[in-house]
C-alpha positions in Angstrom: -3.4 1.1 -10.7 -5.9 0.2 -12.9 -9.7 0.1 -12.3 -11.7 -1.9 -14.2 -15.4 -2.8 -13.2 -14.6 -1.8 -10.0 -12.0 -3.6 -9.2 -8.2 -2.0 -8.7 -5.4 -4.0 -10.9 -1.5 -3.9 -10.5 -1.0 -3.9 -14.1 -2.5 -5.2 -17.4 -1.1 -8.7 -16.3 -3.2 -8.9 -13.9 -6.1 -7.5 -15.1 -5.4 -10.2 -17.8 -5.1 -13.0 -15.9 -8.3 -12.3 -13.6 -10.3 -12.7 -16.8 -9.1 -16.4 -17.3 -8.8 -17.0 -13.2 -10.6 -19.5 -12.0 -10.1 -23.5 -12.4 -11.9 -23.6 -15.3 -12.1 -20.5 -17.7 -8.8 -21.5 -19.3 -9.7 -25.3 -19.9 -13.1 -24.2 -21.4 -11.5 -21.6 -23.8 -9.0 -24.6 -24.7 -11.8 -26.8 -25.7 -13.7 -24.0 -27.7 -10.3 -23.6 -29.2 -11.3 -26.8 -31.7 -14.7 -25.8 -32.1 -18.1 -24.6 -31.0 -19.2 -27.1 -28.2 -23.0 -27.3 -26.7 -23.1 -26.9 -22.8 -23.8 -31.0 -21.9 -21.1 -31.6 -24.5 -18.8 -29.2 -22.8 -19.7 -30.7 -19.0 -18.9 -33.9 -20.7 -15.2 -33.4 -21.9 -14.2 -31.4 -18.5 -14.5 -34.3 -15.9 -15.5 -32.5 -12.3 -17.2 -29.5 -13.0 -21.1 -29.1 -12.2 -23.7 -27.3 -13.7 -23.8 -24.4 -11.9 -19.9 -23.6 -11.8 -19.9 -24.6 -15.6 -22.9 -21.7 -16.3 -21.2 -19.5 -14.0 -18.0 -19.6 -15.7 -19.4 -19.4 -19.4 -21.5 -16.4 -18.0 -18.4 -14.5 -16.9 -16.4 -15.5 -20.2 -19.2 -14.0 -22.4 -19.4 -10.9 -20.5 -16.0 -10.0 -20.9 -16.6 -10.9 -24.5 -14.2 -14.0 -24.7 -16.9 -16.5 -25.6 -20.6 -16.2 -27.7 -23.5 -18.1 -26.7 -25.7 -18.8 -29.9 -29.0 -19.9 -29.3 -30.7 -21.4 -32.3 -34.7 -20.7 -33.1 -35.6 -24.3 -32.6 -37.9 -26.5 -29.7 -36.2 -27.3 -27.6 -33.5 -24.7 -28.2 -30.0 -25.4 -29.4 -27.3 -23.6 -27.7 -24.1 -23.5 -28.5 -20.6 -21.8 -27.2 -17.9 -20.7 -29.3 -14.3 -18.8 -29.0 -14.9 -14.6 -30.4 -12.1 -12.7 -32.4 -11.1 -11.5 -28.6 -11.0 -15.2 -27.1 -9.5 -16.7 -30.5 -6.7 -13.9 -30.2 -6.5 -15.7 -26.3 -6.2 -19.0 -27.4 -2.8 -19.4 -28.7 -1.2 -18.1 -25.4 -2.9 -21.0 -23.4 -2.2 -23.6 -26.0 1.7 -22.5 -24.9 1.0 -22.5 -21.2 -0.3 -26.1 -22.2 2.3 -27.3 -24.1 5.0 -25.9 -21.5 3.0 -28.1 -19.4 3.6 -30.6 -21.3 6.6 -30.7 -21.7 7.8 -30.2 -18.1 5.2 -32.0 -15.8 4.3 -35.2 -18.4 5.2 -37.3 -15.8 2.4 -36.5 -13.5 0.3 -37.1 -15.6 0.7 -40.8 -15.2 1.0 -40.9 -11.7 -3.0 -38.9 -11.6 -4.1 -41.5 -13.7 -3.1 -44.5 -11.5 -5.2 -42.9 -8.6 -8.2 -42.4 -10.3 
């Protein structure tokens, strides 16, 4: 067993998945892989996430060192989120999963668009 931040994990893979666990974390990382984004920009491109949940997910990713929150000293303050080196190392693995999903589940994309 692996102890990390007061929780136990079966193996390092289990711990790795904990970092991206949740509906939105991997989606956030993939969008930040395209470059820095502001909070409202992220909320617009990630359809269905509430402000509260997005804020929580961003805070957790920041605590893990996956993303960096940059606050510009302007009025009103401008805040941008970007991937850290640790996040940039994770990004290709998530892109591989996305590519795999596109290859094997593309036909479901049409079904979900028809039901909107």
